[in-house]
LUMTORTOR-54261 format. One record per atom (N, C-alpha, C): residue in one letter; x, y, z. Coordinates in steps of 0.1 Angstrom, whole numbers, plus 5000, padded with zeros to 4 digits. Atoms other than C-alpha are relative to their C-alpha. Layout:
BEGIN
AXYZ
...
***
This chain:
BEGIN
X499450085011
X378593477377
X500349865004
X499750144996
X379593177398
X498849914999
X501250095000
X375993057402
X499649964985
X500350035014
X375593077364
X500949894995
X499050105004
X378792887358
X499749865006
X500350124993
X377792627384
X498849934994
X501250065006
X374392577368
X500449944986
X499650055013
X375992537333
X500849875002
X499150114998
X378592297346
X499349875004
X500850114996
X375992077362
X499449924988
X500650075011
X374591997328
X501049914993
X499050085007
X377891847317
X500849915010
X499350094991
X378891657349
X499649864998
X500350145001
X379191287350
X500049955015
X500150064987
X378591057380
X500949885001
X499350124998
X380790797395
X499449935012
X500550084989
X380090517419
X500750055013
X499349964988
X380990567456
X501549965000
X498650025002
X384690607459
X500649915010
X499450084989
X385290397490
X499249875002
X500750134998
X384390027492
X499649995014
X500650034987
X382189937521
X499450135006
X500649884994
X380990297527
X498750034993
X501249965006
X377690457519
X500150144995
X499749875006
X379190767502
X499050024989
X500849965011
X376890957479
X500950024988
X499349995013
X377890977443
X500650144999
X499449875002
X380391257436
X499950044985
X500249945013
X379791477406
X501450054995
X498749965004
X382891517385
X500050064986
X499949945013
X383591757357
X500749914990
X499450095010
X384491587324
X501550024998
X498649975002
X387891757324
X500949935011
X499250054988
X388891587357
X499649855002
X500350144995
X389091237372
X500550005015
X499750014986
X389291137409
X500349865004
X499850134995
X390590847429
X500250025015
X499849994986
X390490777466
X501449945003
X498750054996
X393890727483
X499949905012
X500250104989
X392590537514
X498649965000
X501450054999
X389490337521
X499350095010
X500749924991
X386790537537
X499449925012
X500550064988
X384790457568
X498650055004
X501349954994
X381390477585
X500350105012
X499649924988
X383290637615
X500850124995
X499249885002
X384790977615
X500150085013
X499949914989
X386091207642
X500949955012
X499350064989
X387990967665
X499049965010
X501050064991
X386090737688
X500350035014
X499949974986
X385490827724
X499249915009
X500750094991
X382890697748
X499249894994
X500850115005
X381090367744
X499349945012
X500850064990
X378390177763
X499149904994
X501050105003
X376189877762
X498750035006
X501349984995
X372489917766
X499649875008
X500450114993
X370389677786
X499849874992
X500150125009
X370089447756
X501449964994
X498750035004
X373889437752
X500350054986
X499749935012
X373789657721
X501050115002
X498849904998
X376989867717
X499750134993
X500049875006
X376890237711
X501350075003
X498749945000
X379990437703
X499950154996
X500149865002
X380390817704
X501350064995
X498949925005
X382691067687
X499850155002
X500149864998
X383191417699
X500350084987
X499749935012
X384991537668
X499149984988
X501050035010
X382491367645
X498650035003
X501349954996
X379591497665
X498949904997
X501050105004
X377791167662
X500149885010
X500050124993
X376790847680
X499649894990
X500250125009
X376990507662
X499549885008
X500450134994
X375290177669
X500949904992
X499050095005
X377889897664
X499749865004
X500150144997
X377589527661
X501349955006
X498750034993
X380089407687
X500649874996
X499350125006
X380789087668
X500650034987
X499549985014
X381189207632
X500750144998
X499549865002
X382089577637
X499250084991
X500849925009
X379389687613
X499350105008
X500649894993
X377890017622
X499050084992
X500949915006
X375190267615
X499950125008
X500249874993
X374690627624
X498750005008
X501249994991
X372390657654
X499550145002
X500449864997
X372491027661
X501150094995
X499049915005
X374291307642
X500050135006
X499949864994
X374991677648
X498650065001
X498949954991
X374491877668
X500049925013
X500150064987
X373391667697
X500849875002
X499350134999
X375391357688
X501450005004
X498649994997
X378791487698
X500349965014
X499850054987
X378991267729
X501449965003
X498750044995
X382091217750
X499949875008
X500250124992
X380590947772
X498549975000
X501350045001
X377390747773
X499749905012
X500450104990
X375490547800
X498649974998
X501450045001
X372190357800
X499549975014
X500750034987
X369790347829
X499349874999
X500750135000
X367890037840
X498849994991
X501250005009
X364890137818
X500550024986
X499449985013
X367290167788
X500050154995
X499849865003
X367190547789
X501550034998
X498749975003
X370390677773
X500450145005
X499549874996
X372390967789
X501350024994
X498749985006
X375291137773
X500450155003
X499449874999
X377591437776
X500450064987
X499649945012
X377991677747
X501150095003
X498749944996
X381591787752
X500150154996
X499849865005
X381792097730
X498850095002
X501149924997
X378292207736
X499850035015
X500149984985
X378692187774
X498649965005
X501350044996
X375391997777
X499949865004
X500350144996
X373991677792
X498649974995
X501350045006
X371091497774
X499649865005
X500550144999
X368891197779
X499149974988
X501050045010
X366890997754
X499349885005
X500850114995
X364090777766
X499849894989
X500250105010
X363290447748
X499150034989
X500949975010
X360490607729
X500650114990
X499349915009
X363090847713
X499950155004
X500149864995
X362291167733
X501350045006
X498749944995
X365391377739
X499750125009
X500149894990
X365591607770
X501350055003
X498849944995
X368191857778
X500050015015
X500050004986
X369191797814
X500850115007
X499249894995
X371892057819
X500850064989
X499149935009
X373992317801
X500950095008
X499049924993
X376792557808
X501149925006
X498950094995
X379292277813
X501049974989
X499050035011
X381992317786
X501049905005
X499250114996
X384092007786
X499349895007
X500850114993
X381191787799
X500649874995
X499250125004
X382991457800
X499449875004
X500450134996
X382291147820
X498750015008
X501250014992
X378991037836
X499649865004
X500550134996
X377390757855
X498850025010
X501150004991
X374290667875
X500449915012
X499850084988
X374390537911
X498849915002
X501150104998
X372090267926
X498750075002
X501349924997
X369490537935
X499650074987
X500449935012
X369390657899
X500450155000
X499549875001
X371290977906
X501150014990
X499049985011
X373391117877
X501150095004
X498849924997
X376891247882
X500850024987
X499349965012
X378891427855
X501350085004
X498849924998
X382391567853
X500350094988
X499449925010
X383991847834
X501549985000
X498550015002
X387591797820
X500450084988
X499349935011
X389892007798
X499450144999
X500549865000
X387492307795
X499450045014
X500549984987
X386692287832
X500649885008
X499650104991
X387492067862
X499149995012
X501050004989
X384491977884
X499249884999
X501050114998
X382091717896
X498650065003
X501349954998
X378391777893
X499049895002
X501250094999
X375091617902
X498950064992
X501049955010
X372391647875
X498649945003
X501450044998
X368691637880
X499549924987
X500450095011
X367191357858
X498850054993
X501149945007
X364091557850
X500350124991
X499649885008
X365991857836
X499350125005
X500849884995
X363692087857
X500850075011
X499249934989
X366192167885
X501450024995
X498749965005
X369592327881
X501049895005
X498950084996
X372792127883
X500650045013
X499349974987
X374692107916
X501449975000
X498650035000
X378392147918
X500449945014
X499550074988
X379991897943
X501450045003
X498649974997
X383691977939
X500650054987
X499249945011
X386192157917
X501549965002
X498550025000
X389892107908
X500449865005
X499750144996
X389891727912
X501349954993
X498850055007
X392691687886
X499649934987
X500550065012
X390591577856
X499549875002
X500750134998
X388191307867
X499449964987
X500450035014
X387791147833
X499049885000
X501050115002
X385990817823
X499849925013
X500250074987
X384790707858
X498849914999
X501150084998
X382390447870
X499650005015
X500450014986
X380290427902
X499949855003
X500050144995
X380890107921
X498849955007
X501250064993
X378489877939
X499950075014
X500149934987
X379290077971
X499650154998
X500449875003
X378090397953
X501150115001
X498849905001
X381590557954
X500450014986
X499549985013
X383090697923
X501449954999
X498750055003
X386090517909
X500450064986
X499649945013
X387990707882
X501450044999
X498749955002
X391190827867
X500150155001
X499749865000
X392691167874
X501050024989
X499249985012
X393991257840
X501350085003
X498949914998
X396391527853
X500949965012
X499350044988
X397491357885
X500649854998
X499450135003
X398291017869
X499649895010
X500450104990
X396290817894
X498649954997
X501450054999
X393090607897
X499650015014
X500449974986
X391190707928
X498649965003
X501350024995
X388090647949
X499550145005
X500549874997
X385890957953
X498749995007
X501350004993
X383091027978
X499150104992
X500949915008
X380191157956
X499350115008
X500749894992
X378791357985
X500850125001
X499249884998
X381791577990
X501050024989
X499049985011
X383991517959
X501449985005
X498750024995
X386891427982
X500549864996
X499350135002
X389391157973
X500249935013
X499950084987
X389090888000
X501049894999
X499050115002
X391590637985
X500650014986
X499350015013
X394190607958
X500149854997
X500050145004
X393690277940
X501249964993
X498850045008
X396590277916
X500750134995
X499149885004
X399490507905
X500849954988
X499050035011
X402290517879
X499449984987
X500549995013
X400190597849
X500650124993
X499649885008
X401190827821
X498850094998
X501249925002
X397690947812
X498849915002
X501150094998
X394990737829
X498750074995
X501249945006
X391690797810
X498749945003
X501350064998
X388990547819
X500149885008
X500150124993
X387990267842
X498649944999
X501350074999
X385190007844
X500149885008
X500050134992
X384189717867
X499549894992
X500650125005
X383589367855
X499149945011
X501050064991
X381089137872
X500749945013
X499350064989
X383788997895
X500650105009
X499549894992
X384689337909
X501450054997
X498849945005
X387889387890
X499850134993
X500149875006
X388589737879
X501050004988
X499249995012
X389789767843
X500350154997
X499649875002
X391790077835
X500950024988
X499349975012
X393190237804
X501050125002
X499049895000
X396390457800
X500050054986
X500149945014
X395790687770
X501450034995
X498649965004
X399490797770
X500849884995
X499250115003
X400890447767
X499349894991
X500850115007
X398090237752
X499949885008
X500050124991
X398289997782
X498649985006
X501350034994
X395189817795
X500349915013
X499650074987
X395389707832
X498749945006
X501050054991
X393289497855
X500550025014
X499649964987
X393289627891
X499049935010
X500850054989
X392089457923
X499950125009
X500249884992
X390589757942
X500249985015
X499850034986
X391089587975
X501549995003
X498650024998
X394689457973
X500850114992
X499449895009
X395489737947
X501149944991
X499150065010
X397389487926
X499650044986
X500249945013
X397789627891
X500749914990
X499550105009
X398289377862
X499850054986
X500149965014
X399089467826
X499449884992
X500750105007
X396689277804
X500250004985
X499849995014
X397289407769
X500550144997
X499549875005
X398689697749
X499650034986
X500449955013
X397389907720
X500950124998
X499449875003
X398590227704
X499650105010
X500549894991
X398490547725
X498850064995
X501349935002
X395390767726
X498849915002
X501250074996
X393090507741
X499050115007
X500949904994
X389890687753
X499149945010
X501050054991
X387290467769
X499849854999
X500350145001
X385990117776
X498649975005
X501350054995
X382789927782
X500049855001
X500150154997
X381989577796
X498649964999
X501450055001
X378889387786
X499649905011
X500550094989
X376889137807
X500749875000
X499250125000
X379188857796
X501450035003
X498649964996
X382289037808
X500950014988
X499149975011
X383489107773
X500350155001
X499549874997
X385589417774
X500450064986
X499849935012
X385689667745
X500650145003
X499449874998
X387889977742
X500050084987
X499949915012
X388190277718
X501450065000
X498849935002
X391290437704
X499750124991
X500349885008
X390990797692
X500850014988
X499149975011
X393990797670
X500049904989
X500150105010
X393190477651
X498549994995
X501450025002
X389390527650
X499649865003
X500150144998
X389490187665
X499149965011
X500750074989
X387289957685
X500649865001
X499350124998
X388889657700
X499449925012
X500450084989
X387889367722
X501249955007
X498950054993
X390289277750
X499849855003
X500150144997
X390988907753
X500949965011
X499150014988
X392288857789
X500849875000
X499350134999
X393188487785
X501350004992
X498850005009
X395688557757
X500850135001
X499449874999
X396588917767
X500150064986
X500049945014
X395689027732
X498750074997
X501249925004
X393089227713
X499549954987
X500750035013
X390589157686
X499550134994
X500449875007
X390089437661
X498649994995
X501449995004
X386489527656
X499950104988
X500149905010
X387089837635
X501350085002
X498849925000
X390190047626
X500250074987
X499949925012
X390990317601
X501450064999
X498749935002
X394090477586
X499950155005
X500149864995
X392690827594
X498850015009
X501149974990
X390390967621
X499150104995
X500849895005
X389191297608
X501050094993
X499049925008
X391591427581
X499550144997
X500449865002
X391491807579
X501150074992
X498949935007
X394492027570
X500949904993
X499250095007
X396791877544
X501050084992
X499049945008
X400091967527
X500949904994
X499350095009
X402291817501
X501550035000
X498649985001
X406091767501
X500549914989
X499550085011
X407891647469
X501049905005
X499050104997
X410091337470
X500349924988
X499450075011
X411991097448
X499049894995
X500950115003
X409190837448
X498550045001
X501449965000
X405991037444
X499650105011
X500349904990
X406191267474
X499249955012
X500750034987
X404391267508
X498950105003
X501049914995
X401191407521
X500150005015
X500049994985
X401191537557
X498650055003
X501449984998
X397691537572
X499850035015
X500449974986
X396391707604
X498849915003
X501150104998
X394291407616
X499450005013
X500849984988
X392591547646
X500849975013
X499350034988
X394991387672
X501650004997
X498550015004
X398391397653
X500150044986
X499849995014
X399891457620
X500449864995
X499750125006
X400091157597
X500650024986
X499449995013
X402091087566
X499449894991
X500550095011
X400690927534
X501050004989
X499050025011
X403390797511
X499249984987
X500750015012
X402090857476
X500549904991
X499550125008
X404190577462
X499449875004
X500550134994
X403090297485
X498650015005
X501349974994
X399890467498
X499949955015
X500050044986
X400990357533
X499950135009
X500249894991
X399890577562
X500849975013
X499250024987
X402290627592
X499750125009
X500249904990
X401990817624
X501350025007
X498849984992
X405290957636
X499850015014
X500350004985
X405590897673
X500150145005
X499849864995
X406791257679
X498950094994
X501049925005
X403991387657
X498749985007
X501350024993
X401291247680
X500050095013
X499949904989
X401391557702
X498850085002
X501049895001
X398291747693
X498649945000
X501450045000
X394691687703
X499250114992
X500849915008
X392191837678
X500850104991
X499349925010
X394691957653
X499150014987
X500949975011
X392992117623
X500750044987
X499349965013
X395392267598
X501549985001
X498650035000
X398892207587
X500650074988
X499349945011
X401492387565
X501549965002
X498650044999
X405092327557
X500850104991
X499049945009
X408192507544
X501049894997
X499150105004
X411292337533
X500649925012
X499450064988
X412392247569
X499049975011
X500950014988
X409392277592
X498649964996
X501450025002
X405892157596
X499350075011
X500749914991
X403392387613
X498649945002
X501350064997
X400292237630
X499250095010
X500849924991
X397492447645
X498749935003
X501350064995
X394292367664
X499350105009
X500749894993
X391592597677
X499649965014
X500550034987
X390492397707
X501050005011
X498949994990
X393892387724
X500850134999
X499449875000
X394792737714
X501550014999
X498550005001
X398292657703
X500449964986
X499450045013
X400592607673
X501349925004
X498850084997
X403292347672
X500849994987
X499050005011
X406392347649
X500949885001
X499350125000
X407992017640
X501150014989
X498950025010
X411291937622
X499549904989
X500550095011
X410291787588
X500849874999
X499150115002
X413291557587
X499949905011
X499950094989
X413191417622
X498649975007
X501350004994
X409491467631
X500050045015
X499849964986
X410791607664
X499250145002
X500649874997
X408691887680
X501150095004
X499049904997
X410892197680
X499550105010
X500549914990
X408692437699
X498550024998
X501549985000
X405092527708
X499750155003
X500549874997
X403392867708
X498649995006
X501350014993
X400592877734
X499250135000
X500949894999
X397693107740
X499850084987
X500449955013
X396793157704
X498549974998
X501450044998
X393093187709
X499249964987
X500850055011
X390992977685
X500750014986
X499249995012
X393792957659
X499549894990
X500550095010
X392492797627
X501149974989
X499050025011
X395592827604
X501250085004
X498849934997
X399192927607
X501149974989
X498950025010
X402192977584
X501350065006
X498749954996
X405893007591
X500650084988
X499549925011
X407493287571
X501549994998
X498650025003
X410893317555
X500950065011
X499149944989
X412193537584
X499849935013
X500250094988
X411093267609
X498950065010
X501249964993
X408093477622
X498949924995
X501250085004
X404593337619
X498850094999
X501349945001
X401193447608
X499049905004
X501050094995
X398093297624
X498650074999
X501449955001
X394393327618
X499349965013
X500850024988
X392193367649
X498549994996
X501350025006
X388793217638
X498950085007
X501149944993
X386593357665
X500150155001
X499949855000
X387993707669
X500250064987
X500049955013
X388393737632
X501350084997
X498749935002
X392093847632
X501049924993
X498850065005
X395193777613
X501250075008
X499049944992
X398193827636
X501449944996
X498650045002
X401993807633
X500649985013
X499450044987
X403893627660
X501549974998
X498550045000
X407693617667
X500249895010
X499850114991
X408393277682
X501150035011
X499149964989
X411293437701
X499450085011
X500749924991
X408893667718
X498549984998
X501350035004
X405493497714
X498950085006
X501149924993
X403593717738
X499850134993
X500249885007
X404194017716
X499549974985
X500650035012
X401894007686
X499550134993
X500449895009
X400994237657
X498849964992
X501250025007
X397494257643
X500250054985
X499849965014
X397794257605
X498650034994
X501449985005
X393994237597
X499049965011
X501050034991
X390794227617
X498650014993
X501450005006
X386994207612
X499849904989
X500250115010
X387393887592
X498849915005
X501250084996
X384193667592
X500349855001
X499750144997
X385193337608
X501149954990
X499050055009
X388493297588
X500449865003
X499750144998
X389392937583
X501549964995
X498750045006
X392492887560
X500850124995
X499149925007
X395493067548
X500649924988
X499350065012
X396992997513
X501050094996
X498949925004
X400393117503
X500050014985
X499749975015
X401093277469
X501449954997
X498750065002
X403993067456
X501050104993
X499249915007
X405193367436
X500350135007
X499949874992
X404993637463
X500049965015
X500050044986
X406093567499
X499250095009
X500849914991
X404193867512
X498550004997
X501450015004
X400893767496
X499449875004
X500750124995
X398393527511
X498550024996
X501550005002
X394693437505
X499449955013
X500850034988
X392193407534
X498649964996
X501450045002
X388993207533
X499250055012
X500949954989
X386193377553
X498749924999
X501150105000
X383693107561
X498650065001
X501349954998
X380793307573
X499650114989
X500349905011
X381093577546
X499949944987
X500150075012
X381393317519
X500950064989
X499149935010
X384393497503
X501449975002
X498550015000
X388093477495
X500650144999
X499349875000
X390293777503
X501549984998
X498550005000
X393893837493
X500550125008
X499449904991
X396194027516
X501550014998
X498649984999
X399594177516
X500450015015
X499850014986
X400894077550
X500950115005
X499249894996
X403394367550
X499350135002
X500749885000
X401094647542
X498649995007
X501450024995
X397794487554
X498950034991
X501049975010
X396094587522
X499349874996
X500850125003
X393194347514
X499150034988
X501049995010
X390994287484
X499149884999
X500950125001
X387994057478
X500349944986
X499750075012
X388893797452
X498749944994
X501250075005
X385493617451
X499149995012
X500949994988
X382393647473
X498649924998
X501350075003
X379793397459
X500149855005
X499950134994
X380693097481
X499149985012
X500850024989
X378692937508
X500749985013
X499250024988
X381292827533
X501449954997
X498750045005
X384892827520
X500949965011
X499050044990
X387592637539
X501349994993
X498650025005
X390792487524
X500250064986
X499749935013
X392492667495
X501549964996
X498750015004
X395592617474
X500150074986
X499749955014
X397192797444
X500649904992
X499550115009
X397592557415
X500650064988
X499349965012
X398692597380
X499550124994
X500449885009
X398592917359
X499050095007
X500849904994
X397093137385
X498649965004
X501350054996
X394192927396
X500049975015
X500250024986
X392992917432
X498949895002
X500950104997
X391292597442
X499550005014
X500649984987
X388792627470
X499049895003
X501050094995
X386792377490
X498850095006
X501249934994
X383292527495
X499249905008
X500550114992
X382292307524
X498549995001
X501550004998
X378692407529
X499349964987
X500550045013
X378092367491
X500449864996
X499450145003
X380092037491
X500650004986
X499449995013
X381992157461
X501550035000
X498749955003
X385492207448
X499950104989
X500249895009
X385692537430
X501450054995
X498849955006
X388392667406
X499750154997
X500149865003
X388793047407
X501250054992
X498949945008
X390793207379
X500450135005
X499549874993
X392893477396
X500250114990
X499849905010
X393293657363
X498750094998
X501349935002
X389593747359
X499049985011
X500850034989
X388193627392
X498749934997
X501150085004
X385793397374
X500149865007
X499950134994
X384893057390
X499249904993
X500850115005
X383692717380
X500149885009
X499950124992
X382892397398
X500749894994
X499350125005
X385092097394
X499449885005
X500750114993
X383491857419
X498850055007
X501249974993
X380091847434
X499649885008
X500550104992
X378291647460
X501149925008
X498950064993
X381491577479
X499649955014
X500350064987
X381391367511
X500750085011
X499449914990
X382291667533
X499050105005
X501049904995
X380691947552
X499449965014
X500550034986
X380291787587
X499950125008
X500249884992
X378892047610
X500349975014
X499750014986
X380592067643
X499150075009
X500949944990
X378892177675
X500950045012
X499149954989
X380792397700
X499550145004
X500449874995
X379892687722
X501350095001
X498749924999
X383592797722
X500750014987
X499250005012
X384792727687
X499450074989
X500449935012
X384492867652
X498849934994
X501250065007
X381392817631
X500449894990
X499550115010
X383492607606
X500849915008
X499250104993
X384592287623
X499349874998
X498650015003
X385992047613
X500350074987
X499549935012
X387992197584
X500549904990
X499550095011
X388492027551
X501150084992
X498849945006
X391892097535
X500349954986
X499650045014
X393492087500
X501450044998
X498649975003
X396992077487
X500349974985
X499750015014
X398692067453
X501449954997
X498750065004
X401491857437
X500350054986
X499849945014
X402892067408
X500749904991
X499350095009
X404991777395
X499049934990
X501050065009
X401891597381
X498750075000
X501249915000
X399391877386
X498849935006
X501150084993
X397291677411
X499750085013
X500649954987
X395091817439
X499749895009
X500450104990
X394591627471
X499150075010
X500949944990
X391591707494
X499549905010
X500650084989
X390291577527
X498550015000
X501550015000
X386691467530
X499649945014
X500250044987
X385491457566
X498949895001
X501150104999
X382191267561
X500349864995
X499650135005
X383990987543
X501349955007
X498850044994
X387090987564
X501149964990
X499150045011
X389190977533
X500750124993
X499349905008
X391591167510
X499849974985
X500350025014
X390791217473
X501050074991
X499149945009
X393291287445
X499150044987
X500749945012
X391991507416
X501050044990
X499049965011
X393791537383
X499250014987
X500649995013
X393091617347
X499949874993
X500150125008
X391891357323
X501150004989
***
């Protein structure tokens, strides 16, 4: 029935121009009964920016793990174009060889690739979850580290014909490193708060170059031999003399800095994951020039809270939750909300905000009034969505194992399985009229299921979707669902289980690439403001939020 309804509705759809100025969004198809408007400007970038590198022609390339893409960027104007998309484009770090061959680490795939100037791509190594930083020494030998999903230093064969060789383990998170002119590795130890010198033959730390960092994340040498270092935790940018070990603060940005690159003219560029930003460091004035910056990074889960002046949207934006004031359309990042890397979904009751993320296997609960983190529940494997119940217990979807579990925050290790054999479940949606009743979107099965969380009884509501993600119950018993793979917003009438398409050709459906995570990643969310009967949905490919309301 859905396919018939969709076919009929296509005949009456209108087209609008791209919703975000300066972007290359395809036209969104809008049902005549509805209208849409973007709440923030979109972007060519999505996912939070990570590694960056200049090639031998001083062309800048910037990578995003979350966005599974590599972009080519004009370092003067900030204009960009997609260079490589999913699945291979999810680079955490990039380096160019003397012949302009590009090497990169695919963090979530656990792979290392190279691309020769003629465009040929070769897989050099795999089985390296968390493949992170890389660099070539003067002899053309390639070294790679694992961080977060592993902790090791490896030597990689450039032909891809020989197996990788492990040099050392448990270094402390050797993140964005660079090999110096002496062929030693200089890099930050993320978990030890130091910048160190490492012998690439043994993996042993032979010298500590600098200390007193919060979260050191990357270093690079300029042509004069100065070592530039970033502190992701504080947003500070330092210049270090590796001989005298003098450490000088040169500029400060927002926290969540990720990496840096220095071109042949000693121009220094940095990335910030949480601002989707690229900045040039101006040492003479201890300042920064903004090349690119966005309000959001990769908006995923979203929830609405009413207020006296239009209410507020809370958005799980990959590295933090952010607030969008619907009166002023200002976006803010609560300092205490910036706690979570790769947050995917978000929900709220009257007093708390619950944020979940599959890659860190945890759930965090914040106080809605103060934005303070109240507690964390760890070891929730591949959690894609979570809800706090009236009795202060919690239910959580485990995307990879296909389970819905109940957790008591007072005793988080003891968990009750409510449902299992779910096909890559992505989102939970609460029934506003029944606290024991929830809806589950099953991405791989293409269906929506309702469940009584007390009895565990389930029924299929609708099973003609391609890849459902975010859901919300709207007015008069209608369930609104983002069908991500179809790039549609679907309205399911819960009275008769009939469906119709509201929006088509949406700028969403980015396909993540991970050997450890769920098939659906990133996740596009939706929420509902009953006061003015407006839907709000996130669109990953446009890095924006769209409001949908009746004409």
